N, CA, C and O of each residue as an XYZ file, in Angstrom:
680
protein
N       0.821     -1.185      0.000
C       0.000      0.000      0.000
C       0.871      1.258      0.000
O       0.589      2.245     -0.678
N       1.927      1.175      0.781
C       2.841      2.314      0.886
C       3.540      2.543     -0.447
O       3.744      3.687     -0.854
N       3.909      1.453     -1.135
C       4.565      1.568     -2.428
C       3.631      2.183     -3.472
O       4.067      2.977     -4.305
N       2.375      1.826     -3.428
C       1.401      2.374     -4.378
C       1.261      3.879     -4.161
O       1.239      4.636     -5.131
N       1.167      4.327     -2.908
C       1.077      5.763     -2.605
C       2.335      6.490     -3.083
O       2.264      7.584     -3.643
N       3.470      5.869     -2.853
C       4.743      6.461     -3.275
C       4.812      6.560     -4.797
O       5.238      7.585     -5.330
N       4.404      5.525     -5.491
C       4.409      5.509     -6.959
C       3.431      6.546     -7.501
O       3.742      7.242     -8.467
N       2.259      6.654     -6.892
C       1.274      7.650     -7.323
C       1.804      9.069     -7.118
O       1.620      9.941     -7.967
N       2.459      9.284     -5.989
C       3.020     10.608     -5.713
C       4.095     10.959     -6.733
O       4.136     12.090     -7.217
N       4.964     10.011     -7.066
C       5.992     10.240     -8.079
C       5.378     10.497     -9.452
O       5.828     11.371    -10.193
N       4.348      9.726     -9.778
C       3.674      9.892    -11.061
C       3.038     11.278    -11.154
O       3.173     11.951    -12.176
N       2.350     11.709    -10.104
C       1.738     13.036    -10.089
C       2.806     14.132    -10.178
O       2.604     15.134    -10.864
N       3.910     13.956     -9.508
C       4.999     14.923     -9.570
C       5.578     15.002    -10.974
O       5.831     16.093    -11.485
N       5.785     13.866    -11.590
C       6.323     13.828    -12.953
C       5.357     14.496    -13.933
O       5.785     15.259    -14.799
N       4.072     14.219    -13.804
C       3.070     14.850    -14.678
C       3.052     16.355    -14.447
O       2.968     17.134    -15.396
N       3.131     16.756    -13.196
C       3.139     18.186    -12.880
C       4.339     18.897    -13.469
O       4.204     20.007    -13.984
N       5.492     18.293    -13.406
C       6.712     18.896    -13.950
C       6.633     18.995    -15.463
O       7.003     20.020    -16.035
N       6.162     17.961    -16.107
C       6.085     17.938    -17.565
C       5.029     18.929    -18.060
O       5.228     19.584    -19.084
N       3.914     19.043    -17.345
C       2.817     19.883    -17.830
C       2.998     21.359    -17.482
O       2.356     22.207    -18.101
N       3.836     21.687    -16.531
C       4.037     23.083    -16.151
C       5.072     23.734    -17.055
O       6.081     23.131    -17.421
N       4.798     24.952    -17.395
C       5.743     25.715    -18.203
C       6.022     27.014    -17.469
O       5.111     27.806    -17.225
N       7.248     27.227    -17.126
C       7.642     28.449    -16.460
C       8.257     29.356    -17.503
O       9.191     28.970    -18.206
N       7.727     30.569    -17.600
C       8.207     31.511    -18.604
C       8.607     32.799    -17.910
O       7.850     33.331    -17.098
N       9.782     33.301    -18.222
C      10.228     34.558    -17.646
C      11.045     35.311    -18.668
O      11.583     34.733    -19.613
N      11.127     36.595    -18.463
C      11.881     37.430    -19.377
C      12.441     38.611    -18.602
O      11.708     39.277    -17.870
N      13.730     38.878    -18.754
C      14.340     39.999    -18.063
C      14.002     41.323    -18.729
O      14.137     42.375    -18.106
N      13.565     41.291    -19.983
C      13.244     42.522    -20.702
C      11.795     42.933    -20.521
O      11.430     44.048    -20.895
N      10.963     42.076    -19.965
C       9.554     42.379    -19.815
C       8.756     42.059    -21.067
O       7.557     42.332    -21.117
N       9.383     41.497    -22.061
C       8.726     41.195    -23.329
C       7.977     39.876    -23.232
O       8.448     38.920    -22.617
N       6.799     39.843    -23.852
C       6.037     38.597    -23.898
C       5.824     38.162    -25.344
O       4.768     37.631    -25.688
N       6.812     38.383    -26.174
C       6.737     38.047    -27.596
C       6.897     36.539    -27.771
O       7.786     35.927    -27.178
N       6.033     35.951    -28.586
C       6.161     34.546    -28.943
C       7.051     34.488    -30.187
O       6.577     34.693    -31.305
N       8.325     34.211    -29.990
C       9.299     34.241    -31.089
C       9.123     33.112    -32.098
O       9.754     33.131    -33.155
N       8.285     32.139    -31.794
C       8.010     31.100    -32.792
C       7.060     31.633    -33.865
O       7.031     31.116    -34.982
N       6.284     32.664    -33.528
C       5.316     33.246    -34.450
C       5.775     34.620    -34.944
O       5.596     34.964    -36.112
N       6.360     35.385    -34.049
C       6.733     36.770    -34.341
C       8.253     36.874    -34.388
O       8.938     36.664    -33.386
N       8.765     37.202    -35.568
C      10.217     37.242    -35.743
C      10.737     38.616    -36.168
O      11.918     38.907    -35.977
N       9.875     39.470    -36.744
C      10.339     40.749    -37.282
C       9.478     41.905    -36.788
O       8.339     41.721    -36.358
N      10.052     43.092    -36.861
C       9.326     44.313    -36.533
C       9.737     45.391    -37.519
O      10.909     45.499    -37.879
N       8.778     46.182    -37.952
C       9.080     47.338    -38.794
C       8.569     48.583    -38.072
O       7.451     48.612    -37.558
N       9.405     49.594    -38.047
C       9.063     50.869    -37.412
C       9.286     51.967    -38.451
O      10.417     52.242    -38.852
N       8.195     52.583    -38.876
C       8.275     53.659    -39.863
C       8.727     54.945    -39.182
O       8.659     55.079    -37.960
N       9.191     55.891    -40.002
C       9.558     57.197    -39.472
C       8.324     57.874    -38.884
O       7.224     57.747    -39.422
N       8.507     58.583    -37.796
C       7.445     59.316    -37.125
C       7.603     60.795    -37.461
O       8.367     61.489    -36.789
N       6.903     61.300    -38.483
C       7.057     62.704    -38.865
C       6.493     63.639    -37.798
O       5.597     63.270    -37.039
N       7.029     64.840    -37.756
C       6.593     65.833    -36.786
C       5.486     66.681    -37.391
O       5.732     67.473    -38.302
N       4.260     66.516    -36.884
C       3.123     67.293    -37.349
C       2.626     68.250    -36.280
O       1.521     68.783    -36.380
N       3.438     68.467    -35.262
C       3.057     69.369    -34.178
C       3.189     70.822    -34.629
O       3.939     71.134    -35.553
N       2.448     71.700    -33.961
C       2.513     73.133    -34.293
C       3.902     73.695    -33.990
O       4.445     74.460    -34.788
N       4.476     73.328    -32.859
C       5.836     73.734    -32.498
C       6.759     72.599    -32.925
O       6.595     71.461    -32.484
N       7.716     72.903    -33.773
C       8.568     71.855    -34.339
C       9.989     71.986    -33.811
O      10.611     73.044    -33.898
N      10.483     70.886    -33.263
C      11.894     70.771    -32.919
C      12.538     70.039    -34.102
O      12.158     68.906    -34.395
N      13.501     70.660    -34.782
C      13.999     70.137    -36.061
C      14.451     68.676    -36.066
O      14.219     67.970    -37.048
N      15.081     68.217    -35.011
C      15.619     66.847    -35.023
C      14.771     65.856    -34.233
O      15.118     64.678    -34.149
N      13.679     66.314    -33.660
C      12.874     65.468    -32.774
C      12.341     64.222    -33.477
O      12.409     63.128    -32.918
N      11.819     64.366    -34.679
C      11.219     63.227    -35.381
C      12.238     62.116    -35.602
O      11.964     60.953    -35.309
N      13.393     62.465    -36.109
C      14.426     61.453    -36.369
C      14.929     60.851    -35.062
O      15.096     59.635    -34.965
N      15.170     61.687    -34.061
C      15.677     61.175    -32.785
C      14.667     60.255    -32.112
O      15.051     59.241    -31.528
N      13.365     60.596    -32.186
C      12.360     59.730    -31.570
C      12.292     58.387    -32.287
O      12.276     57.338    -31.642
N      12.253     58.414    -33.610
C      12.183     57.164    -34.377
C      13.357     56.262    -34.020
O      13.176     55.061    -33.817
N      14.552     56.824    -33.943
C      15.740     56.028    -33.600
C      15.676     55.513    -32.164
O      16.081     54.382    -31.897
N      15.173     56.328    -31.237
C      15.045     55.892    -29.837
C      14.065     54.724    -29.727
O      14.297     53.782    -28.969
N      12.968     54.790    -30.488
C      11.985     53.708    -30.459
C      12.566     52.422    -31.054
O      12.392     51.340    -30.495
N      13.246     52.545    -32.174
C      13.889     51.365    -32.779
C      14.903     50.762    -31.813
O      14.957     49.543    -31.645
N      15.695     51.603    -31.187
C      16.717     51.141    -30.247
C      16.090     50.376    -29.083
O      16.649     49.380    -28.624
N      14.947     50.829    -28.611
C      14.248     50.160    -27.502
C      13.917     48.710    -27.870
O      14.150     47.797    -27.077
N      13.378     48.502    -29.064
C      12.998     47.150    -29.488
C      14.219     46.291    -29.810
O      14.222     45.092    -29.534
N      15.249     46.894    -30.387
C      16.464     46.137    -30.698
C      17.129     45.651    -29.415
O      17.573     44.506    -29.336
N      17.197     46.526    -28.409
C      17.871     46.172    -27.159
C      17.072     45.192    -26.313
O      17.663     44.368    -25.614
N      15.742     45.260    -26.357
C      14.956     44.496    -25.399
C      14.170     43.332    -25.984
O      13.440     42.657    -25.258
N      14.303     43.085    -27.280
C      13.669     41.909    -27.871
C      14.664     41.224    -28.799
O      15.744     41.747    -29.073
N      14.279     40.051    -29.272
C      15.082     39.338    -30.260
C      14.507     39.524    -31.656
O      14.865     38.794    -32.580
N      13.620     40.497    -31.812
C      12.992     40.728    -33.105
C      13.993     41.313    -34.092
O      14.838     42.130    -33.726
N      13.889     40.892    -35.333
C      14.732     41.410    -36.407
C      14.063     42.656    -36.970
O      12.880     42.622    -37.312
N      14.806     43.757    -37.072
C      14.270     44.997    -37.625
C      14.251     44.898    -39.149
O      15.278     44.618    -39.767
N      13.080     45.129    -39.759
C      12.941     45.151    -41.210
C      12.337     46.496    -41.611
O      11.720     47.177    -40.792
N      12.520     46.872    -42.875
C      12.068     48.202    -43.303
C      10.557     48.304    -43.451
O       9.995     49.380    -43.247
N       9.883     47.207    -43.801
C       8.422     47.247    -43.937
C       7.845     45.853    -43.788
O       8.556     44.854    -43.892
N       6.539     45.801    -43.540
C       5.793     44.536    -43.450
C       6.354     43.570    -42.415
O       6.438     42.368    -42.668
N       6.736     44.084    -41.259
C       7.188     43.216    -40.172
C       6.011     42.475    -39.555
O       4.857     42.856    -39.747
N       6.309     41.426    -38.821
C       5.256     40.719    -38.087
C       4.560     41.681    -37.124
O       3.349     41.606    -36.914
N       5.343     42.577    -36.550
C       4.815     43.699    -35.777
C       5.138     44.953    -36.574
O       6.225     45.066    -37.141
N       4.212     45.887    -36.622
C       4.432     47.103    -37.401
C       3.996     48.309    -36.584
O       2.876     48.361    -36.076
N       4.899     49.280    -36.466
C       4.613     50.521    -35.742
C       4.764     51.690    -36.696
O       5.754     51.795    -37.419
N       3.780     52.560    -36.689
C       3.867     53.797    -37.444
C       3.085     54.860    -36.694
O       2.282     54.549    -35.815
N       3.322     56.100    -37.042
C       2.605     57.168    -36.375
C       3.242     58.507    -36.644
O       4.024     58.659    -37.582
N       2.905     59.478    -35.816
C       3.425     60.817    -35.986
C       3.444     61.551    -34.653
O       2.714     61.217    -33.721
N       4.300     62.556    -34.597
C       4.349     63.446    -33.442
C       3.233     64.455    -33.671
O       3.272     65.214    -34.639
N       2.243     64.470    -32.791
C       1.097     65.355    -32.983
C       1.071     66.511    -31.991
O       0.281     67.443    -32.140
N       1.924     66.452    -30.991
C       1.950     67.538    -30.025
C       3.335     67.752    -29.459
O       4.007     66.816    -29.025
N       3.744     69.007    -29.475
C       5.006     69.402    -28.853
C       4.765     70.846    -28.435
O       4.864     71.762    -29.252
N       4.448     71.044    -27.160
C       3.985     72.365    -26.743
C       4.458     72.709    -25.336
O       4.713     71.838    -24.506
N       4.562     73.998    -25.106
C       4.869     74.503    -23.769
C       3.628     75.191    -23.218
O       2.809     75.715    -23.973
N       3.499     75.185    -21.906
C       2.375     75.842    -21.239
C       2.854     76.371    -19.889
O       3.637     75.708    -19.209
N       2.391     77.555    -19.498
C       2.781     78.088    -18.185
C       2.129     77.276    -17.068
O       0.993     76.817    -17.188
N       2.873     77.116    -15.992
C       2.388     76.374    -14.819
C       2.748     77.165    -13.569
O       3.576     78.074    -13.632
N       2.158     76.845    -12.474
C       2.517     77.399    -11.158
C       2.644     78.922    -11.188
O       3.743     79.461    -11.054
N       1.534     79.598    -11.361
C       1.530     81.058    -11.396
C       1.824     81.601    -10.004
O       1.237     81.170     -9.011
N       2.758     82.569     -9.956
C       3.137     83.196     -8.691
C       2.171     84.331     -8.376
O       1.284     84.647     -9.168
N       2.358     84.937     -7.208
C       1.469     86.020     -6.777
C       1.544     87.249     -7.679
O       0.603     88.042     -7.697
N       2.619     87.431     -8.418
C       2.736     88.578     -9.325
C       2.152     88.259    -10.709
O       2.384     89.007    -11.659
N       1.399     87.158    -10.831
C       0.708     86.731    -12.048
C       1.657     86.226    -13.135
O       1.235     86.040    -14.276
N       2.918     86.002    -12.808
C       3.853     85.406    -13.753
C       4.061     83.939    -13.405
O       3.975     83.539    -12.244
N       4.326     83.172    -14.402
C       4.526     81.742    -14.203
C       5.921     81.475    -13.658
O       6.898     82.084    -14.095
N       6.003     80.555    -12.698
C       7.309     80.181    -12.162
C       7.821     78.892    -12.803
O       9.007     78.574    -12.716
N       6.915     78.155    -13.447
C       7.274     76.893    -14.089
C       6.631     76.839    -15.473
O       5.573     77.422    -15.711
N       7.293     76.131    -16.369
C       6.755     75.901    -17.703
C       6.723     74.402    -17.939
O       7.640     73.683    -17.543
N       5.676     73.941    -18.580
C       5.520     72.506    -18.863
C       5.719     72.275    -20.361
O       5.102     72.941    -21.191
N       6.590     71.322    -20.691
C       6.802     70.888    -22.069
C       6.156     69.512    -22.218
O       6.479     68.582    -21.479
N       5.240     69.392    -23.180
C       4.507     68.147    -23.389
C       4.773     67.620    -24.796
O       4.738     68.367    -25.774
N       5.036     66.332    -24.874
C       5.238     65.647    -26.150
C       4.139     64.594    -26.279
O       3.923     63.794    -25.368
N       3.443     64.602    -27.426
C       2.372     63.635    -27.684
C       2.626     62.965    -29.025
O       2.904     63.627    -30.025
N       2.527     61.645    -29.029
C       2.789     60.864    -30.238
C       1.634     59.895    -30.458
O       1.241     59.152    -29.558
N       1.097     59.921    -31.682
C       0.029     58.987    -32.064
C       0.689     57.780    -32.719
O       1.562     57.921    -33.576
N       0.259     56.595    -32.305
C       0.853     55.335    -32.784
C      -0.238     54.423    -33.341
O      -1.316     54.289    -32.762
N       0.067     53.809    -34.466
C      -0.748     52.741    -35.029
C       0.089     51.466    -34.977
O       1.172     51.392    -35.556
N      -0.434     50.469    -34.273
C       0.283     49.216    -34.072
C      -0.481     48.086    -34.740
O      -1.687     47.940    -34.546
N       0.228     47.289    -35.528
C      -0.362     46.110    -36.173
C       0.441     44.876    -35.784
O       1.671     44.874    -35.825
N      -0.274     43.845    -35.412
C       0.327     42.567    -35.073
C      -0.240     41.547    -36.054
O      -1.389     41.127    -35.918
N       0.554     41.149    -37.033
C       0.060     40.268    -38.101
C      -0.352     38.883    -37.578
O      -1.261     38.264    -38.131
N       0.293     38.403    -36.541
C      -0.043     37.090    -35.991
C      -1.296     37.141    -35.115
O      -2.067     36.182    -35.065
N      -1.491     38.267    -34.428
C      -2.624     38.414    -33.516
C      -3.312     39.759    -33.780
O      -3.120     40.707    -33.019
N      -4.111     39.849    -34.847
C      -4.736     41.117    -35.234
C      -5.630     41.732    -34.153
O      -5.885     42.936    -34.169
N      -6.098     40.917    -33.228
C      -6.929     41.455    -32.141
C      -6.121     42.362    -31.212
O      -6.704     43.063    -30.386
N      -4.799     42.361    -31.330
C      -3.949     43.225    -30.508
C      -3.606     44.542    -31.211
O      -2.904     45.379    -30.643
N      -4.094     44.731    -32.439
C      -3.858     45.984    -33.159
C      -4.523     47.136    -32.407
O      -5.560     46.951    -31.770
N      -3.920     48.330    -32.484
C      -4.546     49.501    -31.881
C      -4.006     50.783    -32.502
O      -2.969     50.795    -33.165
N      -4.739     51.847    -32.267
C      -4.278     53.206    -32.541
C      -4.484     53.963    -31.239
O      -5.576     53.960    -30.671
N      -3.416     54.615    -30.771
C      -3.459     55.266    -29.466
C      -2.449     56.397    -29.428
O      -1.422     56.348    -30.106
N      -2.744     57.415    -28.635
C      -1.793     58.506    -28.423
C      -1.098     58.306    -27.083
O      -1.718     57.906    -26.097
N       0.190     58.591    -27.068
C       1.004     58.491    -25.864
C       1.579     59.880    -25.586
O       1.956     60.606    -26.505
N       1.636     60.229    -24.314
C       2.068     61.577    -23.979
C       2.930     61.555    -22.716
O       2.782     60.692    -21.852
N       3.821     62.519    -22.641
C       4.654     62.698    -21.448
C       4.980     64.185    -21.337
O       4.975     64.908    -22.333
N       5.261     64.625    -20.127
C       5.619     66.038    -19.947
C       6.696     66.184    -18.890
O       6.901     65.302    -18.056
N       7.366     67.294    -18.941
C       8.353     67.696    -17.937
C       8.174     69.182    -17.683
O       7.852     69.955    -18.585
N       8.388     69.555    -16.448
C       8.348     70.972    -16.090
C       9.768     71.494    -15.948
O      10.685     70.757    -15.586
N       9.932     72.786    -16.243
C      11.216     73.437    -16.048
C      10.975     74.857    -15.577
O       9.881     75.396    -15.743
N      11.999     75.464    -14.986
C      11.895     76.810    -14.450
C      11.559     77.794    -15.564
O      12.188     77.785    -16.622
N      10.570     78.639    -15.321
C      10.121     79.588    -16.346
C      11.181     80.635    -16.667
O      11.094     81.292    -17.705
N      12.179     80.808    -15.802
C      13.259     81.747    -16.093
C      14.229     81.203    -17.140
O      15.046     81.948    -17.681
N      14.138     79.896    -17.425
C      15.006     79.285    -18.426
C      14.345     79.342    -19.802
O      13.124     79.253    -19.925
N      15.164     79.490    -20.814
C      14.666     79.433    -22.183
C      14.526     77.962    -22.577
O      15.320     77.124    -22.147
N      13.525     77.650    -23.389
C      13.303     76.271    -23.816
C      14.550     75.693    -24.466
O      14.922     74.555    -24.180
N      15.197     76.455    -25.331
C      16.367     75.920    -26.029
C      17.512     75.564    -25.080
O      18.387     74.779    -25.445
N      17.521     76.133    -23.859
C      18.564     75.817    -22.892
C      18.356     74.440    -22.245
O      19.322     73.795    -21.836
N      17.116     73.998    -22.156
C      16.814     72.719    -21.492
C      16.209     71.695    -22.448
O      15.940     70.559    -22.060
N      16.002     72.093    -23.674
C      15.266     71.290    -24.639
C      15.873     69.912    -24.896
O      15.149     68.917    -24.893
N      17.162     69.835    -25.114
C      17.776     68.551    -25.445
C      17.595     67.545    -24.310
O      17.234     66.394    -24.553
N      17.842     67.970    -23.088
C      17.692     67.079    -21.937
C      16.239     66.651    -21.760
O      15.955     65.470    -21.557
N      15.322     67.612    -21.838
C      13.906     67.289    -21.675
C      13.408     66.388    -22.798
O      12.657     65.444    -22.553
N      13.824     66.678    -24.029
C      13.421     65.828    -25.149
C      13.854     64.384    -24.934
O      13.075     63.461    -25.174
N      15.093     64.181    -24.483
C      15.594     62.819    -24.237
C      14.731     62.108    -23.202
O      14.379     60.942    -23.382
N      14.389     62.803    -22.121
C      13.562     62.200    -21.068
C      12.171     61.867    -21.588
O      11.647     60.789    -21.309
N      11.567     62.784    -22.345
C      10.225     62.566    -22.880
C      10.213     61.416    -23.883
O       9.320     60.570    -23.852
N      11.202     61.386    -24.769
C      11.275     60.315    -25.765
C      11.442     58.955    -25.103
O      10.815     57.980    -25.516
N      12.285     58.886    -24.076
C      12.496     57.619    -23.372
C      11.201     57.152    -22.705
O      10.839     55.979    -22.788
N      10.510     58.081    -22.043
C       9.272     57.715    -21.361
C       8.213     57.219    -22.351
O       7.545     56.218    -22.096
N       8.064     57.912    -23.464
C       7.053     57.503    -24.441
C       7.460     56.200    -25.130
O       6.602     55.358    -25.397
N       8.734     56.017    -25.421
C       9.191     54.738    -25.995
C       8.876     53.597    -25.031
O       8.468     52.519    -25.463
N       9.059     53.820    -23.741
C       8.722     52.802    -22.735
C       7.218     52.516    -22.747
O       6.808     51.357    -22.679
N       6.397     53.564    -22.834
C       4.939     53.386    -22.863
C       4.518     52.566    -24.083
O       3.695     51.656    -23.976
N       5.085     52.893    -25.231
C       4.745     52.184    -26.463
C       5.195     50.727    -26.381
O       4.452     49.820    -26.756
N       6.404     50.508    -25.893
C       6.918     49.144    -25.732
C       5.997     48.332    -24.824
O       5.640     47.199    -25.148
N       5.619     48.908    -23.697
C       4.743     48.213    -22.763
C       3.380     47.901    -23.380
O       2.811     46.839    -23.125
N       2.861     48.813    -24.182
C       1.547     48.604    -24.798
C       1.598     47.574    -25.918
O       0.586     46.939    -26.213
N       2.752     47.397    -26.546
C       2.819     46.504    -27.707
C       3.330     45.108    -27.380
O       2.748     44.128    -27.846
N       4.376     44.986    -26.611
C       4.955     43.651    -26.412
C       5.121     43.238    -24.946
O       5.489     42.093    -24.684
N       4.869     44.110    -24.004
C       5.107     43.733    -22.615
C       3.895     43.064    -21.978
O       4.052     42.312    -21.016
N       2.689     43.318    -22.486
C       1.459     42.733    -21.925
C       1.394     42.888    -20.410
O       1.155     41.918    -19.690
N       1.604     44.092    -19.936
C       1.527     44.344    -18.490
C       0.100     44.386    -18.039
O      -0.168     44.587    -16.854
């Protein structure tokens, strides 16, 4: 009787080990590489009212770099298994934190990017969505003095948002 219980316990353990699948990823990606092997990212043109001359190219490269570094997907020029395209639709400053003398003490810079995502293997995951991020800076500073640093922070944050929405399945 004891042997039968022992054999049953071993059998159940063996079945449990074989049937369980543990999946983990240090990049946060949940891409099924047996189905999805390529990604295409089109240029993101700047259609915002306020234009930073190099923002469109720098953002597109930052987004491509995010996927290259954190997935095993092969970058292709078009018709990837995953496809990202879109445009910069907002790049604006706004006064914030008005002081008692009616002047602003802080200025907010906001970057908004519209994205169209297509997943050829799983079309139900396709979407069109806008992603936005902002940073505040001292109103005594000129935008061009802080622009490069703020742009880098905004681009990184939005690239992270897009990555999470497309392949991280958080």
